[in-house]
C-alpha positions as CSV (number, residue, x, y, z in Angstrom):
1,X,-131.1,155.6,8.9
2,X,-131.6,155.6,12.6
3,X,-131.2,158.7,14.8
4,X,-129.4,157.2,17.8
5,X,-129.6,158.6,21.3
6,X,-126.8,158.1,23.8
7,X,-127.2,156.6,27.3
8,X,-124.2,155.7,29.5
9,X,-126.0,152.5,30.6
10,X,-128.8,150.4,29.2
11,X,-130.3,147.4,31.0
12,X,-132.5,144.7,29.4
13,X,-133.6,141.3,30.7
14,X,-136.0,138.5,30.2
15,X,-135.9,138.5,26.4
16,X,-136.4,134.7,26.3
17,X,-134.8,134.1,22.9
18,X,-135.8,130.7,21.6
19,X,-139.5,131.1,22.4
20,X,-142.2,132.2,20.0
21,X,-143.3,135.0,22.4
22,X,-140.0,136.8,22.5
23,X,-140.4,140.3,21.1
24,X,-137.0,140.2,19.4
25,X,-137.9,142.4,16.4
26,X,-139.2,145.1,18.7
27,X,-136.1,144.9,20.8
28,X,-133.9,145.1,17.7
29,X,-135.8,148.2,16.6
30,X,-135.2,149.8,20.0
31,X,-131.5,148.9,20.1
32,X,-130.9,150.4,16.6
33,X,-132.0,153.8,18.0
34,X,-129.6,153.9,20.9
35,X,-126.0,153.6,21.8
36,X,-124.3,153.2,25.2
37,X,-121.1,152.7,27.0
38,X,-122.4,149.7,28.9
39,X,-125.1,147.3,27.9
40,X,-126.2,145.0,30.8
41,X,-128.1,141.8,29.7
42,X,-129.6,140.9,33.1
43,X,-130.6,137.3,32.8
44,X,-133.0,135.1,30.8
45,X,-131.8,136.5,27.5
46,X,-131.6,133.0,26.0
47,X,-134.3,130.6,27.1
48,X,-132.3,127.5,27.5
49,X,-135.2,125.6,29.1
50,X,-137.4,126.1,26.0
51,X,-134.6,125.3,23.5
52,X,-133.7,122.2,25.4
53,X,-137.2,120.8,25.2
54,X,-137.4,121.6,21.5
55,X,-140.4,123.9,21.8
56,X,-142.3,125.7,19.0
57,X,-140.5,128.7,17.6
58,X,-137.2,127.4,19.0
59,X,-134.6,129.6,17.3
60,X,-135.2,132.1,14.5
61,X,-133.2,134.4,12.3
62,X,-134.2,137.5,14.3
63,X,-132.8,135.8,17.4
64,X,-129.4,135.6,15.7
65,X,-129.8,139.2,14.4
66,X,-130.2,140.4,18.0
67,X,-126.7,139.3,18.7
68,X,-125.5,140.8,15.5
69,X,-126.9,144.2,16.6
70,X,-125.0,143.9,19.9
71,X,-121.8,143.1,18.1
72,X,-122.3,146.2,16.0
73,X,-122.7,148.3,19.2
74,X,-119.4,146.9,20.4
75,X,-117.7,147.6,17.1
76,X,-119.2,151.0,16.4
77,X,-119.4,152.4,19.9
78,X,-117.0,150.3,21.9
79,X,-119.9,149.2,24.1
80,X,-119.1,147.0,27.1
81,X,-121.5,144.1,27.4
82,X,-122.2,142.5,30.7
83,X,-124.2,139.3,30.5
84,X,-125.6,138.3,33.9
85,X,-127.0,134.8,34.2
86,X,-130.7,134.1,34.9
87,X,-132.6,130.9,35.7
88,X,-133.6,130.2,32.1
89,X,-130.0,130.7,30.9
90,X,-128.5,128.9,33.9
91,X,-126.1,127.1,31.5
92,X,-123.9,130.2,32.1
93,X,-123.1,128.6,35.5
94,X,-120.7,126.3,33.7
95,X,-118.6,129.2,32.2
96,X,-119.1,132.2,34.5
97,X,-117.1,134.3,35.3
98,X,-115.6,134.7,31.9
99,X,-114.3,137.8,30.1
100,X,-113.2,138.3,26.5
101,X,-113.0,141.3,24.3
102,X,-115.7,143.7,25.5
103,X,-117.9,140.9,27.0
104,X,-118.1,139.8,30.6
105,X,-120.3,136.8,31.5
106,X,-121.1,136.8,35.2
107,X,-123.4,135.7,37.9
108,X,-123.8,139.2,39.4
109,X,-122.3,142.6,38.8
110,X,-121.7,145.9,40.6
111,X,-122.4,149.0,38.5
112,X,-120.6,152.1,39.7
113,X,-121.0,155.6,38.2
114,X,-121.1,159.2,39.5
115,X,-120.5,158.0,43.1
116,X,-123.5,155.6,43.0
117,X,-123.2,151.9,43.5
118,X,-125.8,149.4,42.1
119,X,-125.8,145.7,42.7
120,X,-127.0,143.9,39.6
121,X,-128.5,140.4,39.8
122,X,-131.3,138.7,37.8
123,X,-133.3,138.0,41.0
124,X,-134.2,134.3,40.8
125,X,-132.1,133.5,43.9
126,X,-135.0,134.7,46.0
127,X,-137.5,132.4,44.2
128,X,-137.6,129.1,46.1
129,X,-139.2,127.4,43.1
130,X,-136.6,128.4,40.6
131,X,-133.6,127.9,42.9
132,X,-134.6,124.7,44.7
133,X,-137.4,123.0,42.7
134,X,-136.3,123.2,39.1
135,X,-138.6,120.4,38.0
136,X,-141.6,122.4,39.3
137,X,-140.3,125.6,37.6
138,X,-140.0,123.8,34.3
139,X,-143.6,122.5,34.7
140,X,-144.7,126.0,35.4
141,X,-143.0,127.2,32.2
142,X,-145.6,125.2,30.3
143,X,-148.4,127.1,32.1
144,X,-146.8,130.4,31.3
145,X,-146.7,129.5,27.6
146,X,-150.3,128.4,27.7
147,X,-151.3,131.7,29.3
148,X,-149.5,133.7,26.6
149,X,-151.3,131.6,23.9
150,X,-154.7,132.3,25.5
151,X,-153.9,136.0,25.8
152,X,-153.0,136.2,22.1
153,X,-156.2,134.4,20.9
154,X,-158.3,136.5,23.2
155,X,-156.9,139.8,21.8
156,X,-157.3,138.6,18.2
157,X,-161.0,138.4,18.9
158,X,-161.0,141.8,20.7
159,X,-159.2,143.3,17.7
160,X,-161.9,142.0,15.3
161,X,-164.5,143.9,17.4
162,X,-162.4,147.1,17.3
163,X,-161.4,146.8,21.0
164,X,-158.0,147.8,22.3
165,X,-155.4,145.3,23.6
166,X,-156.2,143.9,27.0
167,X,-153.8,142.0,29.1
168,X,-155.5,139.0,30.8
169,X,-152.3,138.4,32.8
170,X,-152.3,141.9,34.4
171,X,-156.0,141.6,35.2
172,X,-155.3,138.3,37.0
173,X,-152.4,139.8,38.8
174,X,-154.6,142.6,40.2
175,X,-157.1,140.1,41.5
176,X,-154.8,137.5,43.0
177,X,-153.5,138.5,46.4
178,X,-150.7,135.9,46.3
179,X,-149.3,137.6,43.2
180,X,-149.2,141.0,44.9
181,X,-147.6,139.4,48.0
182,X,-145.0,137.6,46.0
183,X,-143.9,140.7,44.2
184,X,-143.7,142.7,47.4
185,X,-141.7,140.0,49.1
186,X,-139.4,139.7,46.1
187,X,-138.7,143.5,46.1
188,X,-138.1,143.6,49.8
189,X,-135.6,140.8,49.7
190,X,-133.7,142.4,46.9
191,X,-133.6,145.7,48.7
192,X,-132.2,144.0,51.8
193,X,-129.6,142.3,49.6
194,X,-128.5,145.7,48.2
195,X,-128.2,147.0,51.7
196,X,-126.0,144.1,52.8
197,X,-123.8,144.8,49.7
198,X,-123.5,148.4,50.8
199,X,-125.1,149.5,47.5
200,X,-127.2,152.5,46.8
201,X,-129.6,150.5,44.6
202,X,-130.5,147.1,43.2
203,X,-131.0,146.3,39.5
204,X,-132.9,143.1,38.7
205,X,-135.4,141.4,36.4
206,X,-137.0,138.0,36.7
207,X,-140.6,138.9,37.6
208,X,-141.3,140.8,34.3
209,X,-142.4,143.9,36.2
210,X,-140.6,147.1,35.2
211,X,-140.0,149.4,38.2
212,X,-138.1,152.5,39.3
213,X,-138.7,153.6,42.9
214,X,-137.1,154.2,46.2
215,X,-137.6,151.6,48.9
216,X,-136.3,152.3,52.5
217,X,-133.5,154.4,51.1
218,X,-132.5,151.9,48.4
219,X,-133.2,152.6,44.7
220,X,-135.1,149.6,43.3
221,X,-134.9,149.1,39.6
222,X,-136.4,146.3,37.5
223,X,-135.9,146.2,33.8
224,X,-139.1,144.2,33.1
225,X,-139.1,142.0,30.0
226,X,-139.4,141.6,26.2
227,X,-142.3,139.2,26.2
228,X,-145.2,141.6,26.9
229,X,-144.1,144.8,28.7
230,X,-141.2,145.4,26.2
231,X,-139.3,147.6,28.7
232,X,-135.7,148.5,29.5
233,X,-133.8,150.7,32.0
234,X,-132.0,153.7,30.7
235,X,-129.4,155.6,32.7
236,X,-129.0,159.3,31.8
237,X,-125.8,161.2,31.8
238,X,-126.7,162.9,35.0
239,X,-127.0,159.5,36.7
240,X,-130.8,159.4,36.8
241,X,-132.7,156.4,35.6
242,X,-135.8,155.9,33.4
243,X,-138.0,152.9,32.7
244,X,-138.3,152.8,28.9
245,X,-141.5,151.2,27.4
246,X,-141.4,150.3,23.8
247,X,-144.5,151.6,21.9
248,X,-145.5,149.1,19.3
249,X,-148.0,150.7,16.9
250,X,-148.4,147.6,14.8
251,X,-150.3,145.5,17.3
252,X,-153.7,145.8,15.7
253,X,-152.4,145.2,12.1
254,X,-150.4,142.1,13.3
255,X,-153.4,140.6,15.0
256,X,-155.6,141.2,12.1
257,X,-153.0,139.6,9.8
258,X,-152.8,136.6,12.0
259,X,-156.5,136.1,11.8
260,X,-156.3,135.8,8.0
261,X,-156.2,132.4,6.4
262,X,-152.7,131.1,5.6
263,X,-151.0,133.3,8.2
264,X,-148.9,131.1,10.4
265,X,-147.3,133.2,13.1
266,X,-147.4,136.6,14.8
267,X,-145.7,138.0,17.9
268,X,-148.4,140.0,19.6
269,X,-147.4,143.0,21.7
270,X,-148.8,146.1,23.2
271,X,-147.9,149.3,25.1
272,X,-146.9,149.2,28.7
273,X,-148.2,145.6,29.2
274,X,-147.0,143.4,32.1
275,X,-146.8,139.7,32.6
276,X,-148.8,138.7,35.6
277,X,-148.2,134.9,35.5
278,X,-144.6,134.1,35.0
279,X,-143.6,130.4,34.8
280,X,-145.5,128.7,37.6
281,X,-148.9,127.2,38.0
282,X,-148.8,127.5,41.8
283,X,-147.1,130.9,42.3
284,X,-148.4,133.6,39.9
285,X,-145.0,135.2,39.5
286,X,-141.8,133.4,38.7
């Protein structure tokens, strides 16, 4: 039996259901321990690009179970679900805006509570590659999957040597100036957008970098992802926000299991990890 903790609002993004690297089980474990008035799914929840090309690990039972958990939240706690479109689930463009029961499917959203106003958007609108060069973005998606595969193999070997998890992607990010510049420009653009919308803050995703900080008087919040960092945004009853990072204690055991003969699949994970290469060969964040 789970001991559930209440939060007025929870924000998750970039789950990428339909890919083999989606940490759906870990996300399900997290959601079973909380309840909320509003659950914001801020883009790239379903990876339509990957499903469309028929990639490995396309759709699994745990991906369906994820939506069953959300339905339970709606049933048991009357949770309001806001699904904001992202670039990987851009099929939503054909149906948004749409509301039924406790679900709203939108392209953006304004979250208001306790006198504070937050503009909620996935964030891909400020990425020229995703918004204007879709073919290049889809090509870059292959590079992202390759990086995650290399990262997993590398950490299996580290595990055999008794070494802790090491994120190759974060190491690369720290050494590539264009990556740091891209993130900085992305954040500044979104802060400017929030200001034009007369909002106190901006809530986004897209770059897989969880964040909670003030920028020029605007509260910048990024929910991160559920591919490596396994993070979410939690709004407390007093209106303050927290970046939640899921602590997966089974990483070493899972990696050791994967290295055994006959083991076919594992979803590697770690504590507080960040994706440094998103979906683009040419731009290290996407």
